[in-house]
N, C-alpha and C positions, 0 to 999 in steps of 0.2 A: 698469478693468473695461470689456471688450467689451461693445456691444450685443447683445441677443438678436433672432433673427430671427424670422419669423413661425411656422415651423412650432417652433422651439421655445416658443414663447408659446402655439403650440397645444396642447402635450403637456402643458406645466404645468396649463392648463386641465383637461384631459382627465383628469389624476391629480385634481384636485381635485374634477371632479363624479364619480369614480368610487369615491372614499373612501365606505366604510361601516364602521359602527361592527359588526363580527362578533362572532357566537357559537359559530359552529361551523367546527370545526377537523379536519385531521388531525393526528395525533401524531407526524408526520415532523419528523427533526430541523432547527433552522435554522442553516446554512452559518455559520460562526464568521465569515469575511469580510463576510458581508451583514450580519450582526448588529454587527458593529463599524461599519460605513457607517452603518446607521440611528442608531445610538446617536453617530454621530460628526454626523449630521442636527439631532437633539435637541440636542447641545450649542452648536450653532450660532446657535440662537434667539435672538432678542432677549431683552435682560433690563434691566429700569428699574436705573439707578446700574452698571450694568455687574456686579449682583453674584453672578449665576448661582447661584441659589437652589439649582437641580435636583440630586439625589443619584438614583443608580439602583442598585437593590439586583434582582441578578439571581436567583431561587429556583432553586438546582436539587438542593436537598432534597428528596424524595417525599414524605417526612411531613410538613414545613413546606409545601409545597402544599396537601396534603390537609388539614391544619388551616384554610390558607387559604381553600378549598373549602367547608368545614364551615362555616366563620364565615359566609361568603356565603348561603350557603342558609336560615341562621337569619334573615339580615337582610332577606333577600327575603321570607320570611313575615312580618317585622316589617312591611317596606315596604306588602306587602299589605294587610295590617289599617289600615295608616293611610292606604291611599287609598278607604276609606267604603265605597262604593256599586262601585268598580271592583276591590274587592279579588279577587273570583274572577279578572276578566282580568289582572291582574297575576301572579296565582299562574301562569296559564296562560303567562305567556311564558318564554323561554329567554332569560334575563339575562347569562347569563357561561358562558367554556370554558374555566374555569382547569383541570379536570384534561385536558383533551384537546389543549389549545395545544401545539406543539412549544417556546417560550419563555415563560416567564413573568416579569414586573417588575414590582418596586413603584417608585413614583416618589415621592420624600417630598424635603420643603423642608428644610433645612440648619439643623441648630443655629447660635445666636448672630446669629438674623438683625434684632435691636434696633440690631446696630452699622452697618447701612445704613442711611442716613436719605437720602440722595440720589435723589429723584423718589420718596421713600415719607415725607414729614414728614406729608401731610395723608391720604394714601393708602396706610395698611401694608399693605392688601392687595396691593399691586402684585406682591410676593414669588409670591404664588399665581398673578397673572395672566403673570408671566414664565413659572413653572413648565408653567403651560399653553400658551403659546406653544411652549418645547419640546417639549411632548408631540405638538402638531399637528405640529411640523417630523417627527418620527417616524413619526408617522400619514403621513403624506404621502409620505415615504421608502420605508417599507413597502410601501404600496400601487404605487410605481412600482419596487419589487422584486417584483411580483407577489406579496406574503404580506398577510396578512390581519390585522387588529387591534382589540380591543375593549378600550374603558376601562370599568373595574369600579368602581364606587362603592358598592357594598355591603358596607360594614364599618364598625366603629366603629373611628375612629383611634386611639384609644388603646389597644386591643387590639393592633391590627395592629403597633405601633410595640412594644409590648411583645413581640410573638411575634417580630421583628427584631431586639429588643436594642437600638434607637436610643436618642440620646441624649434628656434629658428634655425639651428644646424643639426637635428634630425633628418634624416633621410629614408623616405621609404621607396625601397626596391621591388616588392612584390604582392602582389593581392593572389592567397591561397584559396583554392577552392577545396571544401574536404567534406567527403559525406560517401555515404551509401550509394553504390551503382548497380545497374540492372545485369552489367558484364563490363568485365575489362576488354578494350579492344584487342584484338588478336597480333595485332602490329601498331605502329606508332600513326596518330591519325594524319599526320602529315604527308607519311608515306603512302598510307593507302588513298588519301587524295590528290597522289601525284605531282605534290610540292614539290618534292626533293628524294632522294633515296640516300640509305646509310652507306657509307665508306666503307669501303675493305679495311679491315684493320692494318694490315700491312704494309697499305698505302700511305698511313698517317704515323709509320714509326721509322723513326732515323736513327742513324749511329753516327757520333761524333761529328757532325755536319750537316746541315742543311740540304736534304735530297731534292737538288733541281730537276731531276726526271720527275718528280711529284709534282712540282710547281707546274713545268710544264705540261703535266697531264690534266690538270686541273684548269690551267687556261685552255686548253683543247676543248675539256669539257664545256665552258663558259662559251666557247666561239659558237 
């Protein structure tokens, strides 16, 4: 492998900084070659024990897309109720673009994961972490291709598994909206909407032991 030069490194950091969780899409189709490239980027992600637990289901049936959208809308309302005094804020947020995006993908963990023990004996959730790494690769590749992507988690896993006829022990973990956008948000949408703010990096990096001062600050912020 050759070393990367300064311009290449700068491009990588620019892509990371420009990545956004997108909700607004144009319906234009995604070029098949580009789709293949971003899926290949996902498949190049790191996986614990080299298990490669990710599976991608491309949703091309309009009726199935509509069912996923309706299910997400119901979960949106349930989530709002669960947020108590912030329920009205949640109801007002646009949290998915399932009907609008050019491509819709469901990412799931494969069946038979219990046979993968390396790196998972004490942390079985590393299958989920590995698939999340694949999704992040896809997200960054999509941004480099000037495509938007949004991760939708507004669903009951069992319901989506049933819709997609998944094996009993497969586990859907993400609905990904992928496609062309009019523009990328200048800042994360939830930050712009006032839902929360980005923490300072120095408040999140500890050394040798847990920073109790940081814990106290976080508790004070929530009070």
